[in-house]
C-alpha positions as CSV (number, residue, x, y, z in Angstrom):
1,X,113.8,118.6,126.2
2,X,114.6,115.9,128.7
3,X,118.1,114.9,129.6
4,X,119.6,116.9,126.7
5,X,117.5,115.1,124.1
6,X,114.4,116.3,122.3
7,X,111.2,114.6,123.3
8,X,110.2,114.1,119.7
9,X,112.7,113.2,117.0
10,X,110.3,114.0,114.0
11,X,110.4,110.6,112.5
12,X,107.2,109.2,111.2
13,X,107.5,106.1,113.3
14,X,108.1,107.7,116.7
15,X,104.4,107.2,117.5
16,X,103.7,110.7,118.9
17,X,101.5,113.3,117.4
18,X,103.5,116.2,116.0
19,X,103.1,119.9,116.6
20,X,101.3,122.2,114.2
21,X,104.5,123.2,112.5
22,X,105.7,119.7,112.0
23,X,105.8,118.6,108.3
24,X,103.7,115.5,107.4
25,X,105.3,112.7,105.6
26,X,104.3,110.2,103.0
27,X,105.2,106.9,104.7
28,X,106.6,103.7,103.3
29,X,107.6,104.8,99.8
30,X,109.8,102.2,98.1
31,X,112.8,103.9,96.5
32,X,114.4,101.9,93.7
33,X,118.0,103.1,93.4
34,X,120.0,102.1,90.3
35,X,122.0,98.8,90.9
36,X,121.0,98.6,94.6
37,X,118.3,96.9,96.6
38,X,115.1,98.9,97.1
39,X,114.8,101.0,100.3
40,X,111.8,102.2,102.3
41,X,111.6,105.9,103.0
42,X,109.3,108.6,104.2
43,X,108.9,111.5,101.8
44,X,108.1,115.1,102.8
45,X,106.1,115.7,99.6
46,X,105.2,114.1,96.3
47,X,108.0,114.6,93.7
48,X,107.3,117.1,91.0
49,X,108.8,117.3,87.4
50,X,110.8,120.3,88.5
51,X,112.7,118.4,91.3
52,X,116.3,117.4,90.8
53,X,116.6,115.3,93.9
54,X,114.5,113.3,96.3
55,X,114.4,114.5,99.9
56,X,113.3,111.9,102.4
57,X,113.9,110.6,106.0
58,X,113.6,107.4,107.9
59,X,115.6,105.3,105.4
60,X,115.3,101.5,106.0
61,X,115.6,98.3,104.1
62,X,112.5,96.4,103.1
63,X,112.7,94.3,106.2
64,X,112.8,97.4,108.4
65,X,116.5,97.3,109.4
66,X,118.8,100.2,109.1
67,X,121.1,99.9,106.0
68,X,124.8,99.6,106.7
69,X,125.6,102.8,104.9
70,X,123.3,104.9,107.1
71,X,124.8,106.3,110.3
72,X,121.6,107.9,111.8
73,X,118.2,106.9,110.5
74,X,116.6,110.1,111.7
75,X,118.7,112.2,109.4
76,X,117.3,113.9,106.3
77,X,118.6,112.3,103.0
78,X,118.9,113.8,99.6
79,X,119.2,111.4,96.6
80,X,119.8,112.9,93.2
81,X,117.3,111.6,90.7
82,X,120.2,110.5,88.5
83,X,120.6,107.5,90.9
84,X,116.8,106.7,91.3
85,X,115.1,104.4,88.8
86,X,111.6,104.9,90.1
87,X,109.4,105.3,93.3
88,X,106.5,103.2,94.5
89,X,104.1,105.4,96.4
90,X,101.4,103.4,98.2
91,X,97.9,104.1,97.0
92,X,95.9,106.6,99.1
93,X,98.8,107.9,101.2
94,X,99.4,111.1,99.2
95,X,96.9,113.7,98.4
96,X,96.2,114.2,94.8
97,X,97.0,110.6,93.8
98,X,94.3,108.0,93.0
99,X,93.4,105.5,95.7
100,X,94.1,102.5,93.5
101,X,96.1,102.0,90.4
102,X,93.0,101.4,88.2
103,X,91.4,104.8,89.0
104,X,94.2,106.5,87.0
105,X,93.3,104.5,83.9
106,X,89.5,104.7,84.3
107,X,89.4,108.5,83.9
108,X,91.1,108.4,80.5
109,X,89.3,106.7,77.6
110,X,90.8,106.1,74.2
111,X,89.7,108.3,71.4
112,X,87.3,106.3,69.1
113,X,88.1,106.2,65.4
114,X,85.4,107.3,63.0
115,X,83.9,104.6,60.8
116,X,85.2,106.1,57.6
117,X,88.7,106.4,58.9
118,X,91.2,103.7,58.1
119,X,94.4,103.3,60.0
120,X,97.5,104.5,58.3
121,X,99.1,101.3,57.2
122,X,100.6,102.4,54.0
123,X,103.6,100.2,53.0
124,X,106.4,101.4,50.9
125,X,106.4,99.6,47.5
126,X,110.2,99.8,47.2
127,X,110.6,98.2,50.6
128,X,108.2,95.3,49.6
129,X,110.2,94.8,46.4
130,X,113.5,94.4,48.3
131,X,111.9,91.9,50.7
132,X,110.6,89.8,47.7
133,X,114.1,89.8,46.1
134,X,115.7,88.3,49.2
């Protein structure tokens, strides 16, 4: 500590290498909040289906400025998923996610139909009769 302040404030953008016990972050995730402009944030981890809220830090608007409702950008923020529409996580920044958007679709292939199988397009005769009467 120098002058009563910590040398490192643990934000992703402070430019210094963290200690071994510092948590890594997923940088520049776009958080789309319901009925609000999107925000950029740094996530501590990729959200899971069991999560009920999004924990992040370094909140800023898309142009990099601090939003007016934030007092301290270095704070940790908790957003309930009730208020979040979706997240945009940049490709390649989080482990376990595909490097590009097309890789996720290349690994799954549609199940081919057998030649003797016909699609189930059975129409209801009563429904057709009512349409003809109109």
